[in-house]
C-alpha positions as CSV (number, residue, x, y, z in Angstrom):
1,M,0.1,0.0,0.0
2,N,1.6,3.4,-1.3
3,I,0.5,6.5,0.2
4,G,0.8,9.4,-2.4
5,P,1.3,12.8,-1.7
6,M,-2.6,13.6,-2.0
7,E,-3.4,10.9,0.8
8,L,-0.7,12.3,3.0
9,L,-1.8,16.1,2.4
10,L,-5.5,15.0,3.5
11,V,-4.0,13.3,6.4
12,V,-2.4,16.5,7.5
13,I,-5.1,18.6,7.3
14,V,-7.8,16.3,8.9
15,A,-5.1,16.1,11.7
16,A,-5.0,19.8,11.7
17,L,-8.4,20.2,12.0
18,I,-9.1,17.6,14.7
19,F,-6.0,18.4,17.1
20,G,-5.4,22.0,16.0
21,P,-1.9,23.4,14.4
22,G,-0.6,23.9,17.8
23,K,-0.7,20.2,18.7
24,L,0.9,18.9,15.3
25,P,4.4,19.0,16.3
26,E,3.7,17.4,19.9
27,L,1.8,14.5,17.8
28,G,4.5,14.1,15.4
29,K,7.0,13.6,18.1
30,S,5.2,11.2,20.0
31,L,4.8,9.1,16.6
32,G,8.3,9.5,15.7
33,Q,9.5,8.0,19.3
34,G,6.7,5.4,18.9
35,I,8.0,4.4,15.3
36,R,11.7,4.3,17.1
37,E,10.7,2.3,20.1
38,F,8.8,-0.4,17.8
39,R,12.0,-0.7,15.3
40,R,14.1,-0.8,18.6
41,G,12.1,-3.7,20.0
42,T,11.9,-5.8,16.6
43,R,15.6,-5.2,16.3
44,E,16.2,-6.8,19.8
45,L,13.6,-9.9,18.8
46,K,15.5,-10.5,15.6
47,R,18.6,-10.4,17.2
48,D,17.5,-12.7,20.3
49,L,15.9,-15.3,17.6
50,D,19.4,-15.1,15.7
51,L,21.4,-15.9,18.8
52,N,19.1,-18.8,20.1
53,P,17.7,-20.7,17.0
54,D,17.9,-23.8,19.2
55,E,15.2,-22.5,21.6
56,R,12.7,-22.1,19.0
57,G,9.6,-23.7,19.5
């Protein structure tokens, strides 16, 4: 699923209407932190699975 520029613009406009323009930077920061934590967790899980292949069920 690809999100084009028009869809992205629509999402930003709807978010601005719902949350207000003052809250958008805070919302973006929270979203970025969540994505970083998700990536870190999946990287650690992959590392653990690669280190312990015999323990997989």
